[in-house]
N, C-alpha and C positions, 0 to 999 in steps of 0.2 A: 293381524297378529304378527309379532316379530318372529323370524325364523327360529331363534333360540328358544322361544317360549313354546314351540310346538313339538319339541323333541320327545317329551313324554305324553303328548296329547292323546295318541291312539293306544297307548299301553295302559291297561286297566289292571286292577288288583285281581280280577278273575283270570287274567292272562298269566299272572304269576302262579296262581293256584293250578292252572292248566299245565304249566311247566313242572310244577312240583309233582303232580300226578304222573306226568310222563317220566320224571326221574325215578319215581317209585316203580314204574313198569320196566325201566331199564335195569334197576336193581333186582327186580324179580326174575326177569329172564336171564340175567347174568348169573345170579346165585344158583338157580336151577341148573343151568348149563355147566357152570364150573364144578358144582357138586357131582353131577352125573358124569361129566367128562373126566374128572379126577379119579373117580372110582373105576371107570372103565380103563383109563390110562394106566393106573397101577397094575391092573390085571394084564393089560397088553404088554406093559413093560416087563412084568414077570415072565410072560411067555417068551418075549424076545431075549431076556436074560438067560433063560434056560436053554435057548437055542434049538428048540425042537423044529423039526422040518416043516411043520405046518406054519409055524411063526415065520421062519426064514423065507419060505417060498410063497406064502399067501398073505399073511398078516403084514409083514414088513413092506412089501410093495403097495399094498392097499393103503396103509397109513401114509406112505410117501405121496400117494395121490391126493389125499386130503390136506397134507401139508403144503403141497405144491400148487394146486389149483386155487386161484383167487376165491376167497370166501363168498363174495357177491355172486359169482357164477354158480357155486354150489347151492346157494340159497334159491336162486331163480330156477335152476334145473330141478331141484328136489320139489319145490312148490308146484311146478307145472307137471312134473312126472308122477307125483304121488297119486293124483286122481286116476291116472291111467291104470294103475295096479289096484285100484279100489280103496285107496287111503284118502279120506276127505279130512284134511287138516287145515285149521285156520292159520293165519300168519304167526301167531304166538307159538303154537305147537310145532310148526315147521321150523321156526327159528330155534326152538329148544333142541330139536333133533339134530339139526346141522351144527349148531354151536357146540353141542355136547360131543359130537363125533370129532369136530375140529379140535376142541380142547383135548379130547382123549388122544388124538394123534400127536399133539404137542407134548402132553404129559407122559406118553409112553416112553419117549426117549429120555425125558428127565428122570422117570422112575428107574429105567434100566441103568442110567448113569449112577443113580444113588445106590442101587444094589451092587454094581460093580465096584463102588467105592469101599465096600466092606472087604477087608483082606481075607484071602482063603485061610490063612492061619487062624484068624479069629473064629471063622466058621468051624474049623476043625476042632478048636478048643471047646466050642459050644457043644459039638457032637460028642466029644470025649467026656463031657460032663453028664451025658445021658439024655441030652435033648433030642427030640425027634426032628425030622426035617421041618415040619410045620412050626414047631416051637422055636427052632433056630431062625426061621423066617420071621416069626412074629416078634420075638423078644430081642433078636440081635440085628438081623438085616434091616428090617423096616425102621426101627428107631434110629440107628446110625445112618442109614441111607437117607432118611428124611432130613436130618440135620445137614447133611452134605449138600443136598440139592434144594433146600427150602427157598433160598433166594431166587433160584431159577423158576420154581413153581409160582412164587409171588409174581414174577414178571409175566408168566403165562396167564395167570388169573387177571391181572390188570389189563393185559392185551385183549383177552376175551371180552372183558367189560367194555372196553372202547370199541371193539369190533362189533359189539351188539348193535351199534348204530346202523350197521348195514341191513339189519332186518327191516328197516324202514322201507326198503325197496319192495317188500311184500305187502305193505300197507299197515304194518304194526306201528301204532303211534307211541314210539318211545321218545326219548329226549330230543334227538336230532329231527325226527319227523314233526314233533310238536313245534320245534323252533322254526322249521320251514313254513309251517302253517301260519304261525304268527307273523313271520317276516312278510309273507304274501299279503296279509291283511293290514299290518301296521306300517310296512315299508320302513322299518327301523332295524336293519340287520345288525348294526353295531351293538345296540342295546340288547337285542334278543340273544345274540351269540355270546355276549359277555355274561349274561345271566345263565345261559346254558353251560358255558365253560365253568362258571362258579359251581353249578350243580355237579358237573363231572368231577371237579376237584373235591367237592364235599363227599362224593362217593368213594373216590380213590385214595385220598390222603389218609384217612383213618386206617385203611388196610396197610399202607406203606409204613406208617408209624408203628402199628401193632407188630408188623413183621420185624421191623428193626429192633423193637424192644425185646421180642421173643428171641432173636438171634443173640442179643447181648446177654440175656438170661442163660441161654444154653452155653455161651462162651465162658461165663463166670464159674 
């Protein structure tokens, strides 16, 4: 058989389905981690914004650790340390825990920046209208702050989605791990990685386009 005729020889339709399932697992772990991490990050950002001593002395340095230590090291350490303290977690749950905390550490600074973007005069005006602290936070600070930092949050979300590939070191078969498995069997790295890249693009591009359209809507 000629060399050019064997390019797709070892790649089967079932392999494409295998990659599609792996892309779904990538989307699942990313969505859970980003959702949980964003919720935690907003709470942490609020604590840092308020400047309470517990946040300044404890939470701030702790979040710096998660932002500074490479994610792959966090994943391996947690996965191996969890059984020592009695937590028996599979690679998926371990990945969700670490990715969520990592996302929260990044979102915390974004959320704090959004809250700081609201001018004190606007907050005083809200309070003068009879709003309570929590009403001011809900109806003034969060909506305005969200618009200010939304592009930064989208960048964090897309980054976490791509970083989810590192969970493969724990044995979780997401898109990158599935690609490695198929490359080992088919010996067709160019083809497999091209398809995997197309799946990553299909996952990320709609988010980018929706975020851009939402920003335009807010600006109009």
